[in-house]
Rosetta silent file (secondary structure, phi, psi, omega in degrees, C-alpha in Angstrom):
SEQUENCE: XXXXXXXXXXXXXXXXXXXXXXXXXXXXXXXXXXXXXXXXXXXXXXXXXXXXXXXXXXXXXXXXXXXXXXXXXXXXXXXXXXXXXXXXXXXXXXXXXXXXXXXXXXXXXXXXXXXXXXXXXXXXXXXXXXXXXXXXXXXXXXXXXXXXXXXXXXXXXXXXXXXXXXXXXXXXXXXXXXXXXXXXXXXXXXXXXXXXXXXXXXXXXXXXXXXXXXXXXXXXXXXXXXXXXXXXX
SCORE:     score description
SCORE:     0.000 S_00000001
   1 L     0.000  138.989 -174.578   47.466  185.200   86.498 S_00000001
   2 L   -68.437  164.402 -179.874   44.360  186.479   88.330 S_00000001
   3 H   -59.889  -39.988 -178.007   40.838  185.879   87.202 S_00000001
   4 H   -65.304  -50.596 -176.654   40.398  189.568   86.264 S_00000001
   5 H   -67.976  -36.879  176.705   43.454  189.818   84.007 S_00000001
   6 H   -59.734  -42.925  179.067   42.689  186.386   82.505 S_00000001
   7 H   -65.549  -38.025 -179.971   39.146  187.595   81.799 S_00000001
   8 H   -68.160  -38.721  177.233   40.373  190.827   80.169 S_00000001
   9 H   -60.413  -45.582  179.087   42.746  188.847   77.939 S_00000001
  10 H   -66.659  -42.094  175.028   39.901  186.574   76.876 S_00000001
  11 H   -56.921  -40.093  177.375   37.479  189.460   76.400 S_00000001
  12 H   -62.449  -45.869 -179.997   40.021  191.103   74.169 S_00000001
  13 H   -61.652  -45.930 -176.437   40.425  187.944   72.094 S_00000001
  14 H   -68.962  -38.491 -179.991   36.712  187.436   71.755 S_00000001
  15 H   -69.582  -36.963  173.244   35.898  191.053   70.874 S_00000001
  16 H   -65.062  -41.825  177.097   38.564  191.114   68.183 S_00000001
  17 H   -60.090  -40.998  179.029   37.251  187.878   66.865 S_00000001
  18 H   -67.089  -37.797  177.321   33.679  189.195   66.839 S_00000001
  19 H   -63.856  -44.576 -178.670   34.807  192.334   65.074 S_00000001
  20 H   -65.343  -39.850  177.084   36.546  190.304   62.418 S_00000001
  21 H   -58.516  -43.813 -178.055   33.542  188.000   62.088 S_00000001
  22 H   -68.262  -36.002  179.151   31.240  190.981   61.561 S_00000001
  23 H   -65.831  -35.881  178.898   33.571  192.473   58.943 S_00000001
  24 H   -70.394  -41.852  175.477   33.533  189.193   57.022 S_00000001
  25 H   -57.523  -47.605  178.164   29.758  188.999   57.298 S_00000001
  26 H   -62.236  -27.216  178.428   29.450  192.549   56.069 S_00000001
  27 H   -77.758  -16.139 -171.033   31.759  191.733   53.197 S_00000001
  28 H   -57.019  -48.116  179.736   29.533  188.865   52.108 S_00000001
  29 H   -56.352  -34.835  179.446   27.195  191.019   49.861 S_00000001
  30 H   -68.743  -39.634  176.845   30.223  192.483   48.069 S_00000001
  31 H   -64.118  -46.131  176.997   31.590  189.004   47.450 S_00000001
  32 H   -59.756  -36.709  179.421   28.237  187.837   46.084 S_00000001
  33 H   -63.344  -39.908  178.725   28.090  190.966   43.922 S_00000001
  34 H   -63.283  -39.957  177.944   31.430  189.938   42.481 S_00000001
  35 H   -64.792  -40.415  178.846   30.122  186.439   41.741 S_00000001
  36 H   -64.455  -41.806  178.605   27.028  187.993   40.111 S_00000001
  37 H   -61.623  -40.614  179.393   29.221  190.287   37.989 S_00000001
  38 H   -64.142  -44.013  179.262   31.215  187.261   36.736 S_00000001
  39 H   -62.005  -43.804 -177.060   27.897  185.478   35.846 S_00000001
  40 H   -66.025  -36.797  177.905   26.580  188.563   34.069 S_00000001
  41 H   -65.866  -41.740  178.877   29.810  188.808   32.044 S_00000001
  42 H   -66.741  -38.297  176.558   29.503  185.133   31.040 S_00000001
  43 H   -62.702  -42.105 -178.797   25.846  185.671   30.113 S_00000001
  44 H   -67.839  -40.166  176.155   26.780  188.651   27.994 S_00000001
  45 H   -60.124  -40.619  178.752   29.576  186.697   26.263 S_00000001
  46 H   -63.364  -46.220  179.082   27.081  183.909   25.495 S_00000001
  47 H   -63.738  -45.586 -177.046   24.547  186.469   24.123 S_00000001
  48 H   -62.050  -35.981 -178.855   27.140  188.309   22.098 S_00000001
  49 H   -66.158  -47.255 -179.919   28.300  185.111   20.410 S_00000001
  50 H   -68.952  -38.225  176.028   24.800  184.165   19.342 S_00000001
  51 H   -60.875  -38.098  178.889   23.977  187.744   18.362 S_00000001
  52 H   -61.639  -42.353 -179.874   27.122  187.741   16.286 S_00000001
  53 H   -63.004  -40.764  179.123   25.907  184.652   14.381 S_00000001
  54 H   -62.109  -43.597 -178.526   22.566  186.295   13.767 S_00000001
  55 H   -68.999  -30.133 -179.423   24.142  189.470   12.510 S_00000001
  56 H   -71.421  -42.064  177.975   26.518  187.510   10.187 S_00000001
  57 H   -58.591  -41.692  178.197   23.569  185.606    8.726 S_00000001
  58 H   -64.453  -47.523  178.746   21.717  188.887    8.128 S_00000001
  59 H   -60.856  -37.729  177.956   24.820  190.426    6.498 S_00000001
  60 H   -63.700  -45.553 -178.177   25.217  187.421    4.237 S_00000001
  61 H   -64.659  -40.296 -179.093   21.644  187.640    3.112 S_00000001
  62 H   -66.546  -45.721 -175.620   21.924  191.438    2.488 S_00000001
  63 H   -69.204  -37.351  176.216   25.208  191.093    0.541 S_00000001
  64 H   -60.903  -40.132  174.316   23.817  188.146   -1.466 S_00000001
  65 H   -64.572  -43.349  178.301   20.813  190.324   -2.381 S_00000001
  66 H   -61.071  -40.871  179.999   23.093  193.176   -3.310 S_00000001
  67 H   -61.838  -43.532  179.610   25.189  190.766   -5.405 S_00000001
  68 H   -61.386  -40.897  176.457   22.162  189.574   -7.353 S_00000001
  69 H   -63.595  -44.695  179.193   21.183  193.184   -8.064 S_00000001
  70 H   -66.603  -41.971  177.612   24.687  194.097   -9.191 S_00000001
  71 H   -58.411  -43.538  177.963   24.902  190.965  -11.410 S_00000001
  72 H   -62.333  -41.061  178.208   21.543  191.840  -12.951 S_00000001
  73 H   -67.373  -42.653  178.039   22.626  195.394  -13.627 S_00000001
  74 H   -60.155  -43.668  175.025   25.913  194.246  -15.028 S_00000001
  75 H   -61.108  -40.593  175.407   24.180  191.899  -17.453 S_00000001
  76 H   -60.912  -47.148 -179.672   21.807  194.643  -18.525 S_00000001
  77 H   -61.014  -41.275 -172.956   24.613  197.100  -19.184 S_00000001
  78 H   -72.803  -26.258  176.040   26.706  194.488  -21.074 S_00000001
  79 H   -70.068  -35.358 -177.878   23.597  193.750  -23.233 S_00000001
  80 H   -73.454  -25.943 -168.686   23.222  197.443  -24.038 S_00000001
  81 H   -61.849  -42.522 -178.704   26.864  197.845  -25.068 S_00000001
  82 L   -61.693  -26.324 -174.417   26.759  196.312  -28.624 S_00000001
  83 L   -87.423   -1.927 -179.529   23.921  198.619  -29.686 S_00000001
  84 L   -81.326  131.072  177.133   25.780  201.862  -28.800 S_00000001
  85 L  -114.729  -14.842  176.422   27.205  203.827  -31.711 S_00000001
  86 L   -87.385  122.811 -178.516   28.183  207.069  -29.969 S_00000001
  87 H   -53.576  -41.116 -179.973   31.685  206.801  -28.644 S_00000001
  88 H   -64.948  -38.498  177.137   30.927  208.889  -25.570 S_00000001
  89 H   -64.589  -46.678 -179.740   27.950  206.692  -24.628 S_00000001
  90 H   -56.791  -44.942  178.938   29.984  203.606  -25.298 S_00000001
  91 H   -65.200  -37.939 -179.690   32.826  204.793  -22.999 S_00000001
  92 H   -67.556  -38.467  178.040   30.352  205.723  -20.283 S_00000001
  93 H   -68.535  -36.928  175.017   28.806  202.244  -20.439 S_00000001
  94 H   -61.674  -39.331  176.232   32.212  200.623  -20.214 S_00000001
  95 H   -63.556  -40.875  176.437   32.929  202.692  -17.111 S_00000001
  96 H   -65.205  -36.502  177.466   29.662  201.532  -15.641 S_00000001
  97 H   -63.938  -46.560  179.425   30.563  197.944  -16.397 S_00000001
  98 H   -59.939  -41.090  179.420   33.943  198.304  -14.630 S_00000001
  99 H   -64.235  -42.920 -178.722   32.285  199.813  -11.566 S_00000001
 100 H   -61.995  -42.744  178.160   29.703  197.018  -11.518 S_00000001
 101 H   -63.953  -37.620  175.160   32.385  194.353  -11.815 S_00000001
 102 H   -63.843  -47.561  179.993   34.396  195.979   -9.031 S_00000001
 103 H   -63.296  -36.388  175.287   31.306  196.082   -6.786 S_00000001
 104 H   -61.635  -41.972  177.267   30.596  192.489   -7.706 S_00000001
 105 H   -65.838  -39.385  178.228   34.082  191.423   -6.687 S_00000001
 106 H   -64.693  -40.674 -179.284   33.834  193.333   -3.381 S_00000001
 107 H   -67.648  -36.734  175.829   30.501  191.727   -2.581 S_00000001
 108 H   -63.096  -44.231  178.053   31.865  188.214   -3.415 S_00000001
 109 H   -60.733  -42.585 -178.747   34.810  188.832   -1.175 S_00000001
 110 H   -65.410  -41.483  179.228   32.615  190.121    1.593 S_00000001
 111 H   -67.009  -38.404  175.572   30.286  187.178    1.319 S_00000001
 112 H   -65.987  -41.253  178.410   33.185  184.655    1.451 S_00000001
 113 H   -63.784  -38.051  178.241   34.611  186.421    4.493 S_00000001
 114 H   -65.691  -42.119  179.332   31.185  186.308    6.159 S_00000001
 115 H   -62.205  -46.865 -177.990   30.717  182.670    5.374 S_00000001
 116 H   -60.616  -48.747  178.481   34.174  181.836    6.822 S_00000001
 117 H   -65.486  -37.150  178.851   33.516  183.812   10.014 S_00000001
 118 H   -65.708  -36.819  176.723   30.058  182.313   10.340 S_00000001
 119 H   -65.339  -40.271  178.287   31.488  178.838   10.047 S_00000001
 120 H   -65.108  -46.761  179.249   34.046  179.571   12.726 S_00000001
 121 H   -65.416  -38.591  177.780   31.452  181.011   15.093 S_00000001
 122 H   -64.400  -40.139 -179.575   29.056  178.157   14.442 S_00000001
 123 H   -68.828  -25.748  178.855   31.774  175.611   15.133 S_00000001
 124 L   -82.942   -5.728 -173.953   32.489  177.414   18.411 S_00000001
 125 H   -58.221  -50.516 -179.515   28.870  177.164   19.645 S_00000001
 126 H   -50.156  -46.059 -177.902   29.428  173.910   21.638 S_00000001
 127 H   -67.790  -37.609  177.973   32.336  175.442   23.556 S_00000001
 128 H   -63.810  -44.774  177.000   30.351  178.661   24.169 S_00000001
 129 H   -60.577  -38.619  178.365   27.440  176.681   25.489 S_00000001
 130 H   -66.133  -38.639 -179.798   29.693  174.639   27.699 S_00000001
 131 H   -67.068  -42.891  178.785   31.346  177.826   29.081 S_00000001
 132 H   -61.671  -43.024  176.398   27.954  179.277   29.805 S_00000001
 133 H   -65.899  -31.968 -176.894   26.745  176.120   31.544 S_00000001
 134 H   -74.241  -40.122 -179.965   29.912  175.961   33.547 S_00000001
 135 H   -60.466  -40.141  179.758   29.541  179.655   34.569 S_00000001
 136 H   -69.213  -40.231  177.861   26.024  178.983   35.833 S_00000001
 137 H   -66.524  -42.546  178.726   27.160  175.867   37.757 S_00000001
 138 H   -60.925  -42.350 -178.120   30.087  177.721   39.262 S_00000001
 139 H   -62.570  -43.773  176.424   27.801  180.560   40.325 S_00000001
 140 H   -64.249  -41.330  176.348   25.438  178.236   42.090 S_00000001
 141 H   -61.565  -46.264 -179.198   28.280  176.447   43.827 S_00000001
 142 H   -65.683  -34.209  176.449   29.823  179.732   45.001 S_00000001
 143 H   -65.569  -41.907  178.736   26.464  180.950   46.209 S_00000001
 144 H   -60.551  -48.953 -176.136   26.048  177.719   48.222 S_00000001
 145 H   -67.328  -36.285  177.585   29.519  177.945   49.726 S_00000001
 146 H   -67.187  -37.002  177.731   29.071  181.600   50.575 S_00000001
 147 H   -65.294  -41.457  178.910   25.748  180.899   52.290 S_00000001
 148 H   -66.214  -36.814  179.362   27.270  178.065   54.269 S_00000001
 149 H   -68.606  -44.935  178.643   30.251  180.231   55.231 S_00000001
 150 H   -64.018  -39.488  178.857   28.040  183.100   56.359 S_00000001
 151 H   -64.650  -37.938  179.025   25.866  180.708   58.357 S_00000001
 152 H   -66.698  -40.131  179.986   28.961  179.230   60.024 S_00000001
 153 H   -68.892  -36.091 -179.563   30.247  182.745   60.919 S_00000001
 154 H   -72.182  -36.061  170.306   26.897  183.780   62.315 S_00000001
 155 H   -57.810  -48.310  178.724   26.784  180.617   64.427 S_00000001
 156 H   -61.062  -39.235 -179.021   30.297  181.337   65.649 S_00000001
 157 H   -64.022  -38.532 -177.465   29.235  184.996   66.317 S_00000001
 158 H   -74.734  -38.878  177.510   26.300  183.858   68.528 S_00000001
 159 H   -63.967  -40.917 -176.882   28.481  181.390   70.404 S_00000001
 160 H   -73.199  -34.405  178.688   31.281  183.921   70.979 S_00000001
 161 H   -66.173  -37.456  177.290   28.829  186.596   72.082 S_00000001
 162 H   -66.486  -41.773 -179.298   27.362  184.259   74.631 S_00000001
 163 H   -66.160  -39.366  179.970   30.890  183.236   75.856 S_00000001
 164 H   -62.738  -45.035  177.623   31.866  186.931   76.045 S_00000001
 165 H   -59.255  -38.556 -178.853   28.801  187.813   78.185 S_00000001
 166 H   -63.893  -45.727 -179.761   29.601  184.900   80.438 S_00000001
 167 H   -69.810  -42.712 -179.713   33.174  186.077   81.011 S_00000001
 168 H   -62.958  -26.978  178.672   32.200  189.732   81.425 S_00000001
 169 L   -71.702  -12.675  178.951   29.729  188.682   84.164 S_00000001
 170 L   -84.148  -16.514 -176.957   32.736  187.396   86.198 S_00000001
 171 L   -67.353  138.971  176.051   34.277  190.884   86.395 S_00000001
 172 L   -58.353  151.030 -177.354   33.949  192.601   89.841 S_00000001
 173 H   -55.170  -40.947 -177.452   31.286  195.429   89.792 S_00000001
 174 H   -68.958  -34.364  175.964   33.938  198.282   90.102 S_00000001
 175 H   -71.098  -41.735 -177.716   35.891  196.793   87.246 S_00000001
 176 H   -62.712  -39.921 -179.326   32.813  196.116   85.105 S_00000001
 177 H   -60.630  -45.207 -178.389   31.725  199.773   85.349 S_00000001
 178 H   -72.536  -38.838  177.142   35.053  201.062   84.000 S_00000001
 179 H   -56.776  -48.839 -177.948   35.164  198.171   81.483 S_00000001
 180 H   -61.795  -40.846 -175.802   31.742  199.083   80.057 S_00000001
 181 H   -65.209  -43.757 -178.989   32.610  202.774   79.706 S_00000001
 182 H   -67.668  -45.922  178.530   35.898  202.054   77.889 S_00000001
 183 H   -63.609  -33.089  179.490   34.431  199.378   75.674 S_00000001
 184 H   -60.925  -36.088 -179.046   31.588  201.631   74.718 S_00000001
 185 H   -85.854  -43.800 -173.079   34.053  204.074   73.236 S_00000001
 186 H  -101.745  -15.754  177.056   36.873  201.856   71.962 S_00000001
 187 H    68.446 -133.664 -176.434   35.123  198.570   71.234 S_00000001
 188 H   -71.143  -14.366 -178.768   37.563  195.734   70.507 S_00000001
 189 H   -90.864   11.461 -176.155   40.422  198.289   70.821 S_00000001
 190 H   -76.369   -8.639 -172.792   39.630  198.873   74.535 S_00000001
 191 E  -117.309  158.578  171.656   42.374  196.371   75.573 S_00000001
 192 E  -154.253  138.272  174.412   46.139  196.133   75.285 S_00000001
 193 E   -72.649  146.566  172.605   48.692  193.513   76.328 S_00000001
 194 E  -112.212  108.551 -177.062   51.450  194.660   78.564 S_00000001
 195 E  -118.531  126.056 -178.357   54.652  192.907   77.467 S_00000001
 196 L    53.179   43.190  179.194   58.026  193.491   78.979 S_00000001
 197 L    62.225   24.953 -179.234   56.562  196.554   80.734 S_00000001
 198 E  -123.456  127.262  175.640   55.521  198.016   77.385 S_00000001
 199 E   -69.935  122.764 -178.541   51.825  198.734   76.496 S_00000001
 200 L   -79.570   -3.078  177.259   51.226  197.094   73.157 S_00000001
 201 L   -86.880  -41.178 -179.338   48.511  199.617   72.401 S_00000001
 202 L  -116.210   -8.201 -179.642   50.651  202.731   72.445 S_00000001
 203 L    66.499   24.126  175.481   54.129  201.244   72.696 S_00000001
 204 L  -106.885  151.240 -175.587   54.936  203.320   75.754 S_00000001
 205 E   -78.334  151.690  169.901   56.418  201.899   78.923 S_00000001
 206 L  -112.852  164.879 -178.154   54.754  201.423   82.255 S_00000001
 207 L   -68.169  161.203  174.173   56.610  201.324   85.581 S_00000001
 208 H   -62.066  -38.127  179.350   57.982  198.101   87.018 S_00000001
 209 H   -65.893  -42.217  179.257   55.615  198.529   89.997 S_00000001
 210 H   -66.077  -37.509  177.608   52.602  198.885   87.696 S_00000001
 211 H   -66.052  -41.001  176.299   53.581  195.823   85.743 S_00000001
 212 H   -58.156  -46.070  179.831   54.023  193.900   88.974 S_00000001
 213 H   -58.722  -40.312  178.629   50.580  194.948   90.131 S_00000001
 214 H   -58.935  -45.361 -176.637   49.192  193.702   86.827 S_00000001
 215 H   -69.470  -20.927  178.092   50.744  190.306   87.221 S_00000001
 216 L   -91.056    1.742  171.855   49.269  190.152   90.777 S_00000001
 217 L   102.523    7.444  175.293   45.782  190.814   89.434 S_00000001
 218 L   -72.143  134.802  175.398   45.360  194.603   89.915 S_00000001
 219 L   -77.528  121.178 -176.431   43.075  196.160   87.404 S_00000001
 220 L  -137.273  153.196  167.886   44.895  198.944   85.547 S_00000001
 221 E  -116.318  156.655 -179.842   44.490  201.078   82.453 S_00000001
 222 L   -69.912  128.911  176.507   47.359  202.537   80.449 S_00000001
 223 L   -64.036  -16.291 -176.311   48.128  206.059   81.580 S_00000001
 224 L   -96.537  -51.828 -172.986   48.934  207.042   77.960 S_00000001
 225 L  -106.380  -10.365  174.493   46.252  205.449   75.799 S_00000001
 226 L    78.727    5.624 -179.953   43.686  204.609   78.383 S_00000001
 227 L   -75.612  152.290  176.692   43.305  200.929   77.291 S_00000001
 228 E   -75.218  130.912 -174.411   42.671  198.167   79.867 S_00000001
 229 E  -100.684  148.213  167.761   45.932  196.249   80.435 S_00000001
 230 E  -143.725  137.928 -172.966   46.630  192.629   80.939 S_00000001
 231 E   -79.337  144.709  173.577   50.150  191.107   81.308 S_00000001
 232 E  -135.545  154.514 -179.393   51.599  188.609   78.890 S_00000001
 233 L   -77.045    0.000    0.000   54.963  186.905   78.909 S_00000001
């Protein structure tokens, strides 16, 4: 295969590789954003757990205060009951007593439920702390790996760009002029392999004579899609 067609094939490979590298580099911030979102979710879960414990403690104190008030009121009403002589007043006080006892039972049940939930959440604190610590460690590691990967791709990008420029410099002036104009418009899609007399860019056939010229080193573009052709077996 001639130096021109070999150069075109290599330029195609390098430009596609460079395009893919740039796409991966551009994707980097989105990947990091995903890592940050995961860390933020873990941070929120950690905060929510501790906030939940604080709220349960506050609820327990409030319910215990309400229970003391209810018990005090119940005692007061029960003390008033023996001194009542009017049946209507006696019945009303009994109704108040029943309501106070119901309220007392509800508060006792609520306090017990809160204590049970508080014990469960408190027991889970070590696991929650471990999960949060692991999330932070994972984030730092992922950040490091992402930075190393980006650095590696950028180094590859620099090397490939230099290699591409070196190969492009070998193209004859008349070929280079056409090459530059097509690449300016199509970028990495400026090339197409010609396999079995078929342009792989548009899937249309070229003549046997055109394919033979390609194999002999003649610079050609596809008459259908305008891409620069190079032969492949």
